[in-house]
C-alpha positions as semicolon CSV with decimal commas, in nm:
position;residue;x (nm);y (nm);z (nm)
1;M;0,019;-0,003;0,007
2;M;0,286;0,219;0,085
3;N;0,453;0,150;-0,240
4;N;0,113;0,221;-0,448
5;H;0,123;0,550;-0,232
6;R;0,416;0,675;-0,332
7;C;0,359;0,638;-0,723
8;I;0,043;0,857;-0,667
9;F;0,234;1,123;-0,490
10;L;0,560;1,078;-0,771
11;F;0,283;1,095;-1,059
12;L;0,150;1,421;-0,835
13;I;0,501;1,584;-0,836
14;I;0,544;1,499;-1,253
15;L;0,222;1,652;-1,276
16;L;0,244;1,989;-1,118
17;A;0,637;2,015;-1,269
18;G;0,445;1,969;-1,602
19;C;0,125;2,125;-1,530
20;S;0,260;2,476;-1,677
21;S;0,279;2,303;-2,031
22;S;-0,011;2,370;-2,140
23;F;-0,011;2,735;-2,060
24;W;0,267;2,816;-2,247
25;P;0,309;2,847;-2,599
26;A;0,435;2,556;-2,842
27;P;0,758;2,637;-3,067
28;G;0,737;2,886;-3,317
29;E;0,366;3,025;-3,147
30;I;0,399;3,349;-2,994
31;P;0,493;3,377;-2,644
32;L;0,252;3,539;-2,415
33;P;0,291;3,851;-2,280
34;P;0,483;3,839;-1,905
35;P;0,128;4,010;-1,733
36;Q;-0,033;3,704;-1,876
37;Q;0,278;3,460;-1,842
38;A;0,322;3,566;-1,461
39;Q;-0,054;3,487;-1,358
40;L;-0,038;3,166;-1,461
41;R;0,286;3,097;-1,264
42;Q;0,072;3,208;-0,964
43;L;-0,215;2,996;-1,087
44;E;0,017;2,673;-1,083
45;H;0,078;2,794;-0,729
46;H;-0,279;2,831;-0,615
47;S;-0,341;2,508;-0,765
48;F;-0,067;2,344;-0,556
49;E;-0,250;2,489;-0,266
50;L;-0,590;2,366;-0,361
51;Q;-0,394;2,030;-0,352
52;L;-0,286;2,048;0,013
53;L;-0,642;2,130;0,114
54;A;-0,780;1,884;-0,025
55;V;-0,516;1,648;0,168
56;R;-0,602;1,834;0,478
57;G;-0,937;1,726;0,468
58;A;-1,077;2,023;0,380
59;K;-1,346;1,870;0,074
60;H;-1,464;1,690;0,405
61;C;-1,476;1,983;0,701
62;L;-1,558;2,247;0,501
63;P;-1,682;2,132;0,176
64;G;-1,899;2,484;0,105
65;Q;-1,556;2,664;0,133
66;Y;-1,374;2,430;-0,069
67;I;-1,628;2,441;-0,386
68;T;-1,641;2,849;-0,364
69;L;-1,259;2,821;-0,363
70;E;-1,205;2,568;-0,604
71;N;-1,441;2,769;-0,834
72;L;-1,275;3,101;-0,802
73;Y;-0,965;2,937;-0,885
74;R;-1,123;2,810;-1,196
75;K;-1,231;3,108;-1,292
76;A;-0,923;3,287;-1,277
77;R;-0,787;3,023;-1,500
78;E;-1,006;3,042;-1,735
79;E;-0,963;3,422;-1,745
80;A;-0,617;3,469;-1,753
81;L;-0,587;3,130;-2,017
82;S;-0,777;3,406;-2,258
83;G;-0,592;3,679;-2,215
84;F;-0,884;3,864;-1,965
85;V;-0,547;4,015;-1,755
86;K;-0,766;4,247;-1,551
87;D;-1,072;4,017;-1,438
88;A;-0,826;3,796;-1,366
89;E;-0,659;3,951;-1,124
90;I;-0,988;4,061;-0,955
91;T;-1,069;3,707;-0,954
92;L;-0,713;3,631;-0,824
93;L;-0,829;3,856;-0,526
94;K;-1,102;3,683;-0,463
95;Y;-0,946;3,343;-0,443
96;Q;-0,670;3,494;-0,184
97;T;-0,936;3,612;0,026
98;Q;-1,101;3,346;0,008
99;N;-0,782;3,082;0,105
100;A;-0,657;3,327;0,395
101;V;-1,035;3,241;0,567
102;I;-1,050;2,878;0,478
103;Q;-0,666;2,857;0,565
104;E;-0,781;2,995;0,930
105;Q;-1,066;2,748;0,938
106;M;-0,862;2,424;0,908
107;D;-0,573;2,556;1,134
108;W;-0,902;2,539;1,430
109;L;-1,041;2,228;1,318
110;E;-0,724;2,069;1,283
111;Y;-0,640;2,125;1,619
112;H;-0,975;2,168;1,798
113;T;-1,222;1,918;1,632
114;L;-1,244;1,541;1,533
115;C;-1,347;1,646;1,193
116;L;-1,084;1,468;0,994
117;D;-0,836;1,179;1,065
118;P;-0,549;1,339;1,205
119;H;-0,298;1,055;1,214
120;Y;-0,430;0,950;0,782
121;S;-0,378;1,331;0,688
122;E;-0,051;1,417;0,876
123;V;0,072;1,051;0,702
124;E;0,007;1,178;0,351
125;L;0,151;1,522;0,402
126;K;0,457;1,382;0,554
127;E;0,488;1,135;0,230
128;R;0,403;1,404;-0,026
129;F;0,635;1,681;0,170
130;L;0,973;1,426;0,154
131;L;0,945;1,409;-0,195
132;Y;0,965;1,736;-0,251
133;M;1,276;1,721;-0,028
134;A;1,434;1,449;-0,227
135;V;1,395;1,593;-0,560
136;D;1,709;1,451;-0,768
137;N;1,967;1,713;-0,934
138;Q;1,995;1,955;-0,604
139;F;2,352;2,080;-0,619
140;A;2,627;2,114;-0,872
141;L;2,992;2,014;-0,797
142;N;3,168;2,168;-0,542
143;K;2,844;2,428;-0,500
144;T;2,605;2,495;-0,186
145;E;2,422;2,691;-0,469
146;L;2,006;2,566;-0,447
147;L;2,020;2,439;-0,872
148;P;1,681;2,569;-0,992
149;Q;1,454;2,206;-1,033
150;Y;1,543;2,184;-0,655
151;K;1,469;2,559;-0,531
152;E;1,146;2,507;-0,708
153;S;1,038;2,203;-0,484
154;L;1,138;2,361;-0,196
155;I;0,927;2,593;-0,257
156;Y;0,642;2,343;-0,254
157;A;0,812;2,175;0,091
158;S;0,815;2,473;0,305
159;E;0,422;2,558;0,240
160;I;0,328;2,210;0,405
161;I;0,624;2,247;0,683
162;K;0,509;2,608;0,753
163;R;0,191;2,478;0,870
164;Q;0,304;2,178;1,128
165;E;0,453;2,335;1,397
166;H;0,511;2,012;1,589
167;W;0,729;1,941;1,232
168;H;1,081;1,919;1,325
169;L;1,314;1,856;1,051
170;Q;1,651;1,713;1,065
171;L;1,882;1,839;0,714
172;I;2,164;1,575;0,653
173;G;2,438;1,702;0,409
174;Y;2,611;1,443;0,138
175;T;2,895;1,510;-0,094
176;D;3,030;1,302;-0,388
177;S;3,394;1,176;-0,304
178;Q;3,591;1,406;-0,498
179;G;3,806;1,588;-0,281
180;S;3,949;1,554;0,070
181;T;3,740;1,378;0,376
182;K;3,725;1,717;0,571
183;S;3,664;1,931;0,297
184;N;3,353;1,723;0,199
185;Y;3,251;1,719;0,534
186;H;3,179;2,096;0,537
187;L;3,096;2,112;0,198
188;G;2,822;1,875;0,311
189;L;2,730;2,107;0,646
190;A;2,690;2,376;0,403
191;R;2,427;2,260;0,203
192;A;2,224;2,152;0,455
193;N;2,270;2,517;0,569
194;T;2,224;2,653;0,245
195;V;1,857;2,471;0,219
196;K;1,802;2,579;0,619
197;E;1,834;2,932;0,512
198;F;1,617;2,879;0,253
199;L;1,307;2,766;0,386
200;V;1,339;2,977;0,719
201;E;1,321;3,265;0,409
202;K;0,977;3,085;0,272
203;G;0,860;3,128;0,646
204;V;0,984;2,818;0,843
205;N;1,062;2,877;1,157
206;T;1,439;2,820;1,234
207;N;1,374;2,624;1,595
208;Q;1,222;2,310;1,352
209;I;1,522;2,276;1,191
210;S;1,912;2,155;1,268
211;V;2,170;2,052;1,040
212;I;2,436;1,759;1,036
213;S;2,650;1,652;0,750
214;V;2,820;1,283;0,680
215;G;3,052;1,452;0,377
216;E;3,131;1,153;0,141
217;S;3,110;0,894;0,392
218;Q;2,804;0,710;0,254
219;A;2,879;0,802;-0,150
220;I;2,722;0,505;-0,309
221;G;2,820;0,404;-0,610
222;D;3,078;0,720;-0,726
223;Y;3,217;0,603;-1,031
224;T;2,978;0,803;-1,305
225;L;2,898;1,141;-1,329
226;T;2,512;1,064;-1,288
227;K;2,622;0,843;-0,907
228;Q;2,826;1,152;-0,859
229;L;2,558;1,412;-0,929
230;N;2,296;1,136;-0,718
231;N;2,540;1,183;-0,393
232;R;2,556;1,547;-0,387
233;K;2,230;1,603;-0,206
234;V;2,057;1,712;0,142
235;E;1,831;1,412;0,232
236;A;1,528;1,535;0,498
237;R;1,403;1,383;0,803
238;V;1,105;1,422;0,972
239;L;1,006;1,430;1,319
240;V;0,678;1,437;1,466
241;E;0,535;1,559;1,803
242;H;0,201;1,428;1,792
243;H;-0,105;1,732;1,884
244;A;-0,215;1,447;2,152
245;Q;0,081;1,584;2,342
246;S;-0,096;1,912;2,328
247;I;-0,384;1,957;2,546
248;H;-0,710;2,111;2,326
249;R;-1,082;2,158;2,362
250;V;-1,234;1,863;2,143
251;F;-1,552;1,986;1,944
252;D;-1,769;1,836;1,760
253;I;-1,863;1,972;1,444
254;K;-2,250;2,015;1,448
255;D;-2,079;2,301;1,670
256;W;-1,862;2,471;1,405
257;H;-2,153;2,708;1,338
258;A;-2,172;2,867;1,646
259;I;-1,801;2,913;1,656
260;R;-1,680;3,002;1,326
261;D;-1,766;3,373;1,313
262;G;-1,510;3,385;1,668
263;L;-1,219;3,303;1,454
């Protein structure tokens, strides 16, 4: 079952990575104007937000609000694709307002009610988060700068972890076997710190992240350029303090209408 879940998550990531292909013109076609391109990139991120809300249980806990948010996304996407940039801008503002409301409501419901199965949703979020953290082609030879695809993947990962304040993330820096053991230890540590700094820049609490290095000590099959590239990475491990360790009053979902106005 876990292998099936991993296949599904990998498919979703590939889908996300390639979703822009339907937005951009084919070779030889007229490029989209910059304002339209910017809106479509913004919509890619909002599509990711909708997926995360669904994983957290928004379709079940807040079906009306989720449908409204989804409809606003679809309307903005259609307007952007049709070239109605100003109309799309107005719809996106409505989307962002609705998204802020539903995110706050989901934060409250997740910690105070039994609306969803927190263990299932958290396991799925953790699996998806780790897949984003494990994307290939992270660093170039002897470099600590994040490669573009890795940086994009970390942006999605940050959106997950910064709403999971009870998670602790351990970042482990690796290198290939080129160079000295001492220099590779420091290179691995620098890479882990680069990832930490990027996640903190995107809103993750710095106290949630620790870094270590194993340098070249675990480099595997390091006799080809491809293998060397695979060994230049930062691995992520998630330690979870379950919600049950915190004392919360648990409400029934039928009480929601009486308390949502106070949020």
